[in-house]
N, C-alpha and C positions, 0 to 999 in steps of 0.2 A: 439528479442531473437532469436537466432543462434541455430542451431541442436545439433553443437558443445559445448552446456552448458547444454545438456541432455545426462542423459546414459537410455539405454535402460534397463528394467528391466523384469522380470517373476514372477510370480504366485507361487505358493504353486503345483500346477498342470502342471506347467511348460510352461505354455500358457503366450504369451507377455502381459503387462499389461502396463498401462500409463507410459511413461518416468519420471524420477524425474531429477532434478538438480543435477549438480556435487554438492560434498559436501561443497566445497568452495564459491558456489554460493549463495545467499539469494534471496529469491523472496517478496518485499517489496511492499504491498498494504499499500497507505497513504492517509488518509482524507485531506480534503483542509480546509475547514471552522472550524476554531476554533484549529488548528493545523499548518498549515502551513500560515497562514493569520489569520484575526481576524475572529469572528463566525458572517457570515452573511447569514441569513434566504432567502431562496428561494424567498420570497415575495419581496425581495429589490434588484433586481438584477441589478439597477445601480450601486450599491458598488462592485460589481463583478469586473469592470475593475478600480475602485481608489485607493482599499485596498492595502497597503504594503505587502510583504513578511514578516516572521518572518527572520533577518539574518542567525541564527544558522541555521534554517532548509533550507534555500538554501545552506548553507556550506556544511552541513553533507549529502542532499542528493545528490546532486551533486558530492561528494566526493564517496559515496557510487555506483553511476552510473559509475564512473571513474575506482572505483576499479571494475568494472564487474558485479555488482548485478543487478537485473532486480526491474526498480523502474516503479510501477502502481499506479497513482491516482484512488482512489475509494472514491465517491462522492455521497452524496445525493441531489445535484444540478442534474436538470433533463434535458435531452435532450436538450428542448428548450436553457439551460443555454451553451452549450458544446461551441459553438465559441465564448462567453465571455470567458469561462474558457480557453481555448485554447489561446487566443489572451493573457491573462494574464499570462499564464505560461511563453509564448515564451519572453513577452514584460521582464519580470523580469531573463529569464537566465536560469529555470529550465529543465534542462535533464531529459528524461523519456522514457519509453517503452510502454505506454498504458495509456488510461483513460476511466474508467468504471464509468459511471453516473447512478443515478438511485438507490443509496444504502437505504435502508428502514431508515426514518427517526425515530429518538427517542432513541437511543442507545439502551443499554442492550442487545446488541449482544450477540450469542452463535454461532459459528461457529461450524459446522461438516461436518467434510470431510474424505477421505479414507487416507490423505495424513497429514504427521506432519504437526501443524500449532502450530505459536508461536503467543501470542499476546502482546502487549506493549503499555500500555494506556499512551497517551501522557499527560504530567503532566507540560506543561507550557514552557519547553525546550530542545531544540534538541542536543544529545550528542553522542559521541560513545558510544555503547549498552556495558553494563555489564551483567554479569550471577548472578543472585540471586535463590532460591529458595521460591516458596509461593505454597500455597494449591491451588487445581484447581479440577473442576469438570469432572470427566471422565464415561465412561460407564462401568457397571459392567459386568465383562467377566465370570463371574459364568453360 
């Protein structure tokens, strides 16, 4: 990511705070196993090199990359699987900016951050995203 995709921000006290992406750029964190390819457990790393990508995932993610969005894979695979994972992503032509290993296993994630977080549960097919309203949990600001 280049610094021209970030805009400087200041807090209520006028002091600089962490910059944010420009409004038209998304920062996508994308799982690998069960999301862009079949669900492969860490205990069977030999399968990580032979699985096939979901075609719709490859198409949509590379489209988002070409549109200037930030693509980072965030996986429960461990550091010992990094070389397999990078080899597989390159072999199949995935364009991306970063690869984060060691996401906690088991699901049921609840991400807490000082920046806006949007979550989309993968349900079997990548498409362009649409906007819908759903109930979410938030902090009580009382």
